[in-house]
N, C-alpha and C positions, 0 to 999 in steps of 0.2 A: 804205345808210341803213336802220336798223331800221324795221319796219312801223309801230310805234307813233309814231315820230318823223314819218313820212310823214303819218299820219292827223292828228296834232296840227298839222302845218304846213298841211294841206289845210283843216282846220277850226280856225282860230286862236282862235275864241271858245268852243270846246268845252271842257268839263271832264270828266274821267273820273268815272264813277259806277258804282254797283252792283258787279257782280262784278269789273269792271276795277279800280275803286278799291280794293276789298278786296284784290285780288292785288298791285297795284303799290305799295300802302302797307303791305304786309307783314302784313295781317290774316289771310291764308290762303295756303297754298301750292298751291291748286287753280288751275291756269291756265285763264282763261276761254276759251270757244270763239269769242266775239265781242268786239269793243270796244264797251263801253257808254259813251255820252257824252250830255251835256246841253248845250244851247245857250241863250242868252238868249231871252226871249219875243219880241224883235224879229226874231229869225231865223226860218227856216222852222219851223213847228210840229212838235213831236215828239209822236207818239201816246203815250198813257199805256199802257205795257206793264206788266202785273203780273209781279213777279218772285217766283219760288218757289225758296227755298233748302232744300236738304236739311237735316235736323235736325243732322247732324254738322257740316256746314259752318257752320250758324248758331251752334252752340256754339263752334266754333273762332274765328269772327269776334268774338263777344261776349267770349270769354276774352281774346283779344289786344287788343281795344278797351279792356277794363278795365285792362290793363297800361299803356295810353297816356293814360288819362283825366286823370291828374295833370299831364300836360304840355300839356293842351288848354285853350283859352280858353273856359270854359263860358259866359261872357256872350255870346260870339260864336255859340256853338252854339245857345243859347236864341234869339238874334235870328234865326238861320236857321229854327229851328223855328216861330217866329211867322209866317213867310212862307208856310208850307205850308197846304194846304187843311184838313187835319185836325190842327191844332195841338195840341188837347187830347190826342188819342190819341198823338201823337209825344212830347209831354212826359211822359205817363204811362209810355210804354214806356221812355224814357230813365231815368226815376226808378226803375222796377221792375227793369229789365234791366242797367243800367249802373252807376248810383250805389249 
């Protein structure tokens, strides 16, 4: 059984995030060193770890994201953004970097 499948079975409420999501959704070909996941607030608290992306990786991710944007439900993305602590910053980044 692949390691990712084991992790997702072990943590059924987890979703892939950050570098893991970038890789598994085809936004980068850089294989992450770790599995990055998030769980619901009702689960054990996850510490806020700041993620630093190299500029080349960031450019690759944004470029590939722009290719997918027309397939995405922007209303849903905006709803997600409004749930984040720094909604205005996230919305401005989406407007400037993606759209």
